[in-house]
C-alpha positions in Angstrom: 23.2 -5.7 -14.2 19.8 -6.4 -15.5 18.0 -5.4 -18.7 14.8 -3.5 -18.6 12.9 -6.7 -19.6 14.4 -8.7 -16.8 13.5 -6.0 -14.3 10.0 -5.7 -15.7 9.6 -9.4 -15.2 11.0 -9.4 -11.7 8.6 -6.7 -10.6 5.6 -7.6 -12.7 5.6 -4.2 -14.3 5.3 -3.2 -18.0 8.5 -2.0 -19.6 6.7 1.2 -20.4 6.3 1.9 -16.6 10.1 1.5 -16.1 10.8 3.8 -19.0 8.3 6.4 -17.5 10.0 6.2 -14.1 13.4 6.8 -15.8 12.0 9.8 -17.7 10.7 11.1 -14.5 14.2 11.1 -13.0 13.5 8.2 -10.5 16.8 6.5 -11.5 19.2 9.4 -11.4 22.4 7.4 -11.8 21.3 4.7 -14.1 24.0 3.3 -16.3 23.5 3.0 -20.0 25.5 0.9 -22.5 25.0 2.1 -26.1 21.9 3.9 -24.9 20.4 0.8 -23.3 19.3 1.0 -19.7 21.2 -1.2 -17.3 19.6 -1.7 -13.9 22.1 -2.3 -11.0 21.4 -3.1 -7.4 20.9 0.6 -6.7 18.1 0.9 -9.2 16.5 -2.4 -8.0 16.4 -1.1 -4.5 15.1 2.3 -5.7 12.4 0.4 -7.6 11.4 -1.5 -4.4 11.0 1.9 -2.6 9.2 3.4 -5.5 6.7 0.6 -5.6 6.2 0.8 -1.9 5.5 4.5 -2.0 3.1 4.1 -4.9 1.2 1.5 -3.0 1.1 3.9 -0.1 -0.6 6.4 -2.3 2.3 8.7 -3.1 2.4 10.5 -6.4 5.3 10.3 -8.8 6.2 14.0 -8.3 6.6 13.4 -4.6 8.6 10.2 -5.2 10.8 12.2 -7.5 11.4 14.7 -4.7 12.5 11.8 -2.4 14.9 10.6 -5.1 16.3 14.2 -5.4 16.8 14.3 -1.7 18.7 11.0 -1.9 21.0 12.6 -4.5 21.5 15.7 -2.3 22.9 13.5 0.5 22.8 13.4 4.3 21.5 16.9 4.8 18.1 15.7 3.6 17.7 12.9 6.1 15.2 14.8 8.2 13.0 15.5 5.1 13.2 11.9 4.1 12.3 10.6 7.5 9.4 13.1 7.7 8.1 11.9 4.3 8.2 8.2 5.5 6.5 9.1 8.8 3.7 10.9 6.9 3.2 7.9 4.6 3.3 5.5 7.6 0.5 7.5 9.3 -1.5 7.6 6.1 -1.2 3.8 5.7 -2.1 3.2 9.3 -5.3 5.3 8.9 -6.1 3.5 5.7 -5.6 0.1 7.3 -7.9 1.1 10.2 -10.5 2.2 7.6 -10.2 -1.1 5.8 -10.4 -3.1 9.0 -13.7 -1.4 9.9 -15.0 -2.4 6.4 -13.7 -6.0 6.9 -15.3 -6.2 10.3 -18.7 -5.1 8.8 -18.3 -7.9 6.3 -17.5 -10.4 9.0 -20.5 -9.3 11.0 -22.9 -9.4 8.1 -21.6 -12.9 7.1 -22.2 -14.1 10.6 -25.6 -12.4 10.8 -26.9 -13.9 7.6 -25.5 -17.3 8.4 -27.5 -17.2 11.6 -30.6 -15.8 9.8 -30.4 -18.7 7.4 -30.2 -21.2 10.2 -33.0 -19.6 12.2 -35.2 -18.9 9.2 -35.7 -15.3 10.3 -33.8 -12.3 11.8 -36.0 -12.0 14.9 -33.5 -13.6 17.4 -30.6 -11.6 15.9 -32.3 -8.3 16.1 -32.7 -8.9 19.9 -28.9 -9.5 20.2 -27.9 -6.2 18.6 -26.0 -4.3 19.9 -25.0 -5.6 23.3 -25.6 -9.3 23.3 -23.7 -10.6 20.4 -21.1 -13.4 20.7 -17.7 -12.0 21.8 -15.8 -12.1 18.5 -18.8 -10.9 16.6 -19.4 -8.2 19.2 -15.9 -6.8 18.6 -16.3 -6.9 14.9 -19.7 -5.1 15.2 -18.3 -2.4 17.5 -15.3 -1.7 15.2 -17.5 -1.6 12.1 -19.8 0.9 13.8 -17.1 3.1 15.4 
């Protein structure tokens, strides 16, 4: 069993965040000793899932719904799976979006490095869009897709 302070330190979270999660019902079976929260393995694993879902853009009310489904039992497996499938698709789309931005940055870093070496952009403008070096070509195409 862990104290709220220990769990806050483990996850790099403020104690107030853990209290908020508890008040929102995200730790439905948390044990208390003389009113003091005690985090067991179940709560630690729940917190890992909560933090994952938050990073995936899920709101607390939706995370609470997931926790409610967990309490309800096996009959909610389809809803839980669908929720994770939706979040996975959301994250994959977000990653693709971020990769396009990253590729634009890669292309522009390369472009200006070349412009600095050449002293102008003239040669580079002639390479765009179809005559860029292979790796830069792929980055350019993804950034412009």
